[in-house]
C-alpha positions in Angstrom: 14.8 -98.5 -49.1 11.5 -100.3 -48.5 12.1 -101.1 -45.1 12.9 -97.4 -44.2 9.6 -96.2 -45.9 7.7 -98.3 -44.0 9.5 -97.4 -40.7 8.5 -93.8 -41.4 5.0 -94.4 -41.9 4.7 -96.3 -38.8 6.3 -93.3 -37.0 3.9 -90.8 -38.4 1.0 -92.8 -37.4 2.2 -93.0 -33.8 3.0 -88.9 -33.6 -0.5 -87.8 -34.8 -2.5 -89.8 -31.9 0.1 -88.2 -29.1 -0.5 -84.8 -30.6 -4.4 -85.1 -30.4 -4.3 -86.6 -26.8 -2.0 -83.8 -25.5 -4.6 -81.1 -27.2 -7.4 -82.9 -25.3 -5.6 -82.6 -22.2 -4.7 -78.9 -22.7 -8.0 -77.5 -23.2 -9.6 -78.3 -19.8 -6.6 -76.4 -18.4 -7.4 -73.5 -20.5 -10.9 -73.3 -20.0 -10.3 -73.5 -16.3 -7.8 -70.3 -16.5 -10.4 -68.4 -18.7 -13.2 -69.3 -15.9 -10.6 -67.9 -12.8 -9.3 -65.1 -14.7 -10.5 -61.5 -13.5 -10.0 -58.4 -15.4 -7.2 -55.9 -14.1 -9.0 -53.0 -15.2 -11.9 -53.8 -13.1 -10.3 -54.4 -9.7 -8.3 -51.2 -10.6 -11.4 -49.0 -10.8 -12.9 -50.5 -7.9 -9.6 -49.9 -5.9 -9.5 -46.1 -7.2 -13.0 -45.6 -6.3 -12.5 -46.5 -2.7 -9.4 -44.6 -2.8 -11.0 -41.4 -4.0 -13.9 -42.2 -1.4 -11.5 -42.0 1.5 -9.4 -38.9 0.0 -12.4 -36.8 -0.4 -13.1 -37.3 3.5 -9.6 -36.9 4.6 -9.1 -33.6 2.7 -12.3 -32.6 4.6 -10.7 -33.2 8.1 -7.2 -32.5 7.6 -6.9 -30.2 4.7 -5.0 -30.3 1.2 -1.7 -32.1 1.2 -2.0 -33.9 4.6 -2.6 -37.5 3.5 -2.8 -39.8 0.4 -4.6 -43.0 0.4 -3.9 -46.5 -1.4 -6.4 -49.2 -1.4 -5.8 -52.8 -2.2 -8.4 -55.4 -2.5 -8.2 -59.5 -2.4 -10.8 -60.9 -4.9 -11.6 -63.9 -6.6 -14.2 -64.9 -9.2 -17.4 -66.3 -8.0 -18.2 -70.1 -9.3 -20.7 -70.4 -11.9 -23.9 -72.3 -10.9 -25.3 -74.5 -13.7 -29.0 -73.4 -14.9 -31.9 -75.6 -14.1 -33.6 -77.1 -17.2 -36.7 -75.3 -18.3 -40.1 -76.9 -16.9 -41.9 -78.7 -19.9 -45.3 -80.1 -19.5 -45.6 -83.8 -20.0 -45.8 -84.8 -23.3 -45.4 -81.8 -24.9 -42.1 -81.4 -26.9 -42.6 -77.8 -28.1 -40.0 -75.5 -26.5 -41.5 -71.9 -25.7 -40.0 -69.3 -27.8 -37.9 -66.0 -25.7 -40.9 -63.6 -25.9 -43.5 -66.1 -26.2 -46.8 -65.8 -23.7 -48.4 -68.9 -22.6 -52.2 -68.8 -23.1 -53.0 -72.1 -22.1 -51.0 -75.0 -20.6 -48.4 -76.3 -23.5 -49.7 -73.4 -26.0 -47.7 -70.2 -26.6 -48.6 -67.3 -28.5 -46.0 -65.7 -30.8 -46.8 -62.0 -29.5 -43.6 -60.1 -28.9 -43.1 -58.7 -25.3 -42.9 -54.8 -25.7 -42.1 -54.3 -21.7 -38.5 -53.5 -20.9 -37.1 -53.4 -17.7 -37.1 -50.3 -15.7 -34.2 -50.5 -13.8 -31.0 -52.9 -13.6 -28.8 -53.6 -10.6 -24.8 -53.9 -11.5 -23.0 -56.4 -9.4 -18.9 -56.6 -9.5 -17.7 -59.6 -11.4 -15.7 -60.7 -8.6 -16.1 -61.6 -4.9 -14.1 -59.4 -2.4 -12.0 -61.4 -0.1 -10.2 -58.5 1.8 -9.4 -54.5 1.7 -6.1 -53.2 2.9 -6.0 -49.4 3.1 -2.7 -47.6 3.4 -2.6 -44.1 4.4 0.3 -41.9 4.3 0.1 -39.0 6.9 2.1 -36.0 7.4 4.4 -35.7 10.2 2.8 -32.7 11.8 -0.1 -35.0 12.6 -0.5 -35.9 16.2 -0.7 -40.0 16.9 -4.1 -39.3 18.6 -5.9 -37.5 15.2 -4.1 -40.5 13.4 -5.6 -43.1 15.3 -9.0 -41.5 14.9 -8.5 -41.3 11.0 -8.0 -44.8 11.0 -11.2 -45.4 12.8 -13.2 -43.0 10.6 -11.8 -45.0 7.7 -12.9 -48.3 9.0 -16.3 -46.9 9.5 -16.9 -45.3 6.0 -15.4 -48.8 4.4 -17.2 -50.8 6.6 -14.1 -52.9 7.3 -13.8 -56.0 9.1 -10.7 -57.1 11.0 -12.1 -60.6 11.1 -12.2 -61.0 7.2 -8.9 -59.7 6.9 -9.4 -56.1 6.3 -6.6 -53.7 7.8 -5.8 -50.1 7.7 -2.0 -49.1 7.7 -1.1 -45.7 8.7 2.4 -44.5 7.5 4.2 -41.2 8.4 6.2 -39.3 6.0 7.2 -35.6 5.5 5.1 -34.1 2.8 5.8 -31.2 0.4 4.3 -27.7 1.2 1.3 -26.8 -0.7 2.5 -23.9 -2.4 5.4 -25.8 -3.5 3.3 -28.9 -4.8 1.3 -26.4 -6.9 4.4 -24.8 -8.2 5.9 -28.1 -9.3 2.5 -29.3 -10.7 2.6 -28.2 -14.3 -1.3 -28.0 -14.9 -1.2 -26.0 -11.1 1.8 -23.8 -12.4 -0.1 -23.0 -15.6 -3.4 -22.2 -13.9 -1.7 -20.0 -11.5 0.1 -18.2 -14.0 -3.0 -17.8 -16.4 -4.9 -16.4 -13.4 -2.2 -14.6 -11.9 -1.8 -12.8 -15.3 -5.4 -12.1 -15.0 -5.7 -10.8 -11.7 -2.6 -8.6 -12.3 -4.2 -7.2 -15.4 -7.5 -6.3 -13.1 -5.2 -5.0 -10.2 -3.9 -2.3 -12.7 -7.0 -1.5 -14.1 -8.4 -0.8 -10.6 -5.7 1.3 -9.9 -6.0 3.5 -12.7 -9.7 3.5 -12.4 -9.2 4.9 -8.6 -6.5 7.3 -9.8 -9.0 8.9 -12.3 -12.2 8.8 -9.5 -9.8 10.5 -7.3 -8.5 13.1 -9.8 -12.2 13.6 -10.9 -13.2 13.9 -7.2 -10.6 16.7 -6.7 -11.6 18.2 -9.7 -15.3 18.5 -8.5 -14.2 19.4 -5.0 -12.2 22.5 -6.3 -15.4 23.3 -8.5 -17.6 23.1 -5.5 -15.3 25.0 -3.5 -15.4 28.2 -6.2 -19.5 27.8 -6.0 -19.5 27.5 -2.1 -17.3 30.6 -2.2 -19.6 32.0 -4.6 -22.7 31.2 -2.7 -21.9 31.8 0.9 -25.1 31.8 3.1 -23.9 33.9 6.3 -27.4 33.4 7.6 -28.4 35.2 11.1 -31.4 36.1 13.3 -33.3 38.7 11.3 -34.7 39.4 7.7 -32.3 39.3 4.9 -31.6 42.6 3.0 -33.6 43.4 -0.4 -31.6 44.9 -3.4 -31.6 48.3 -2.0 -29.3 47.0 0.2 -26.7 46.3 -2.3 -27.0 49.3 -4.1 -26.3 51.5 -0.9 -23.3 49.0 -0.3 -22.0 49.7 -3.7 -22.7 53.5 -3.8 -21.7 54.3 -0.5 -23.7 56.0 2.5 -25.5 59.3 1.8 -25.2 59.0 -2.1 -21.6 59.4 -2.1 -19.1 56.9 -4.0 -18.6 54.1 -1.8 -15.0 52.5 -1.2 -15.9 49.8 -3.8 -16.8 52.4 -6.4 -13.5 54.4 -5.5 -11.3 51.2 -6.0 -13.0 50.2 -9.3 -12.3 53.9 -10.7 -8.9 53.6 -9.4 -8.4 50.1 -10.8 -9.6 51.6 -14.3 -7.2 54.5 -14.0 -4.0 52.8 -13.1 -4.4 49.0 -13.1 -5.5 46.4 -10.9 -5.8 46.8 -7.2 -6.8 44.5 -4.2 -10.2 44.3 -3.5 -11.2 45.1 0.3 -14.4 44.8 1.9 -15.9 48.0 3.3 -16.3 46.8 7.0 -16.7 49.1 9.7 -15.6 48.4 13.5 -19.1 48.7 14.7 -20.3 45.7 12.4 -17.3 43.2 13.6 -19.9 41.7 16.0 -22.4 41.3 13.6 -19.8 39.8 11.0 -18.3 37.5 13.7 -21.8 36.0 14.3 -22.3 35.6 10.5 -19.3 33.7 9.9 -18.6 31.6 13.1 -20.9 28.9 11.4 -19.1 28.9 7.9 -16.2 26.9 6.9 -13.0 28.0 7.9 -11.8 28.3 4.1 -14.5 30.9 3.2 -13.8 32.8 6.7 -10.3 33.0 5.6 -11.3 34.4 2.3 -13.2 37.2 3.5 -10.7 37.8 6.5 -8.0 38.3 3.7 -10.1 41.0 2.2 -10.6 43.0 5.2 -8.9 46.4 6.6 -6.2 45.9 8.9 -8.2 47.2 11.8 -11.2 44.9 11.1 -9.1 41.9 10.5 -7.5 42.2 13.8 -10.5 42.9 15.8 -12.6 39.9 13.9 -9.6 37.5 14.2 -9.8 38.6 18.3 -13.3 37.9 18.4 -13.1 34.5 17.4 -11.8 31.5 19.7 -8.1 29.9 19.2 -9.3 26.9 17.5 -11.2 28.7 14.9 -8.7 31.4 14.5 -5.9 28.6 14.0 -8.0 26.9 11.3 -8.6 30.3 9.5 -4.9 30.8 9.7 -4.0 27.4 8.2 -6.7 28.1 5.5 -5.0 31.6 4.7 -1.5 30.1 4.6 -2.8 27.8 1.7 -2.7 29.1 -1.8 -5.9 29.2 -3.6 -6.9 31.1 -7.0 -10.1 32.7 -6.7 -11.5 34.5 -9.9 -11.8 38.5 -9.0 -15.6 38.7 -10.5 -16.2 36.1 -7.5 -14.6 38.0 -4.8 -16.7 41.1 -6.0 -19.8 39.4 -5.8 -18.7 38.0 -2.0 -18.1 42.0 -1.4 -21.1 43.0 -2.7 -23.5 40.4 -0.9 -21.4 41.0 2.4 -21.6 44.7 2.5 -25.3 44.6 1.6 -26.1 42.1 4.4 -24.3 44.1 7.3 -25.8 47.4 5.8 -29.1 46.1 5.5 -29.0 43.9 8.9 -31.7 44.8 11.6 -31.4 43.5 15.1 -30.1 39.8 15.5 -28.1 38.2 18.5 -25.1 40.5 18.5 -27.7 43.6 18.9 -29.2 41.9 21.9 -26.0 40.9 23.4 -24.8 44.9 23.0 -27.8 46.2 24.5 -27.5 43.8 27.5 -24.0 45.0 28.1 -25.6 48.2 28.9 -27.9 46.6 31.7 -26.9 45.9 35.4 -26.6 42.3 36.5 -30.3 42.1 38.2 -31.4 43.3 34.8 -29.8 41.0 32.5 -30.9 38.1 34.8 -34.4 39.2 34.8 -34.5 39.8 30.7 -32.9 36.0 30.5 -35.2 34.8 32.4 -38.2 36.3 30.5 -36.8 35.2 27.6 -36.6 31.5 28.5 -40.3 31.3 29.0 -40.8 32.9 25.6 -38.2 31.4 23.5 -35.9 28.9 25.1 -33.6 28.3 22.3 -32.8 32.0 21.7 -32.7 32.4 25.4 -29.8 29.5 25.7 -28.0 31.3 22.5 -27.8 34.8 24.4 -26.8 32.9 27.8 -24.0 31.3 26.0 -22.7 34.3 24.9 -22.9 36.6 28.1 -20.7 35.9 31.0 -22.5 36.2 34.3 -21.0 35.8 38.0 -22.2 32.3 38.4 -19.8 31.5 35.3 -17.1 32.6 37.4 -17.2 29.3 39.6 -16.6 26.9 36.5 -13.0 28.5 36.2 -10.0 26.5 36.8 -7.8 27.3 39.6 -5.0 28.9 37.6 -7.6 30.9 36.0 -9.4 32.0 39.0 -5.8 33.0 40.6 -5.2 35.4 38.1 -8.9 36.9 38.5 -7.9 37.5 42.1 -4.9 39.2 41.1 -6.8 41.8 39.2 -8.7 42.9 42.2 -7.7 44.6 45.4 -8.7 43.1 49.1 -10.9 46.3 49.3 -12.7 45.5 45.9 -13.3 41.8 46.9 -14.5 42.9 50.2 -17.2 44.8 48.1 -18.4 42.0 45.6 -17.7 39.0 48.1 -21.2 39.6 49.5 -22.9 39.2 46.1 -21.1 36.1 45.1 -22.4 32.6 45.3 -21.4 30.2 48.3 -19.6 28.0 45.7 -17.6 31.1 44.3 -16.7 32.2 47.7 -15.6 28.7 49.1 -13.0 28.8 45.7 -11.8 32.2 46.3 -11.2 31.3 50.0 -9.3 28.4 49.0 -7.1 30.4 46.7 -6.6 33.4 49.1 -4.0 33.4 51.8 -5.5 33.1 55.2 -4.5 36.8 56.1 -6.0 38.4 53.1 -9.3 36.3 53.5 -9.4 37.7 57.3 -9.1 41.2 55.8 -11.9 40.6 53.3 -14.0 39.4 56.0 -13.6 42.7 58.2 -14.3 44.7 55.1 -17.5 42.4 54.8 -18.6 43.0 58.3 -17.8 46.7 58.9 -18.6 48.0 55.2 -22.1 48.9 54.6 -23.3 47.2 51.4 -26.3 48.0 49.1 -27.9 46.4 46.0 -26.5 49.2 43.9 -23.2 48.8 45.2 -23.2 44.8 44.9 -24.6 45.2 41.4 -21.9 47.6 40.3 -18.9 45.5 42.0 -20.5 42.3 40.1 -20.2 44.3 37.1 -16.8 45.4 37.6 -15.5 41.7 38.4 -17.3 40.1 35.3 -15.7 43.2 33.3 -12.5 42.2 34.7 -12.8 38.5 33.5 -14.2 39.6 30.2 -10.8 41.6 29.6 -8.5 38.6 30.9 -10.4 36.0 28.1 -10.1 38.7 25.4 -6.2 38.9 26.1 -6.0 35.2 26.4 -4.9 35.0 30.2 -7.8 33.0 31.3 -10.3 30.6 29.2 -13.8 31.2 28.8 -15.8 29.3 31.1 -17.8 26.5 29.5 -21.3 26.9 28.0 -23.9 26.0 30.8 -26.1 23.0 29.9 -29.0 25.2 31.6 -30.2 28.7 32.4 -27.7 29.5 35.1 -28.9 33.0 35.3 -32.2 32.0 36.3 -31.3 30.1 39.0 -31.1 31.3 42.6 -27.9 31.3 44.4 
């Protein structure tokens, strides 16, 4: 028993020194591992920073969903150098404090340093041996563009193949951008949120637009009623006074007018349609007053004219304006009777109080011969060119017949006999004679030339023949068989033939 206890004491004395020796051997290894160990988080942060830098450049070059970047860096921990011992003066054992200032050699003051570093430079806690950049490109990108992207990345990160840096390009089929946005929960939520907001905005804009259109329609209807209530009907000459309105309502010579008779009839036997009291001789003046008005307003007035006056007025307008008036007459409009009555009174007042005007001048010129017409137009041109042009555009002269088309000129030729053409031909211009010669058969032209050669012509006879020719042309124009020649750009009546 004593022997066993002695052996146990000897064994324990041997184990403890062995454990201590093993511990001393392990400490340097642990310290060496701690010195060479590098933080994984810092390495990952560095690689992510490089990857983001390259990714931003590639997105600007290729667009979204065209490339992905991965960076792998080979790093090592730098070797630490032992710091040199601080300098001390010979024979002085006092160590300076951390913030002490040296006033004399070997003597330091205890004043605290209040100055702080204005800036600091951050250094990586490791050394970079090499950087490997892997770029995954879409298959749609060409090889030349992929190679140029590799060169761009090398220049961007300052890579050096001699140090082991490399750029690897891998091809793959990328998911479409819209599909990637839909599959991504964050993008899907953002699209749903903003899509709902956009839908609400679009619906609101549609409702607002419909309201504005409805409001504009209501305002347009009000404006049309107001416009019909205030028709201008301005023309050359003074405006009639209040006496004209009284005369129009009361009727001529103090007798009850048509308006008063219809009003009395309406009181006796209910409502009656309002008819404007327009005489046939007032149709040219009414045409001149209305031809610049809106077709809707003209249709309102035409629909309240007597049948004979309505027919004469519609025949006086050109075809284009007549068609517009007919379209407006076919459109249902609701106009109050009071407004129609006011328009009737205003229209009759203007017609009855009108003095002069372009229609009166044209009516006067129709009574003159051609020589007198041209002389009058020449005089008006020197005094009032605008008025002369207005009158000239409404007066048909022999010079205008040269502007007729071949078809219209053929219709005009058939309206005259060869003998009549022989009388009028000497007074025509050379341009019109050449056109007539081209339209007539050769035998007919020879007969006309013989009549021109042997017939005795005079100024009165030529003037009468020209007036008859232009009258025939005016008749064909009113019948719609030929078109009115275009308005001359200059005063053709003053030109020499």
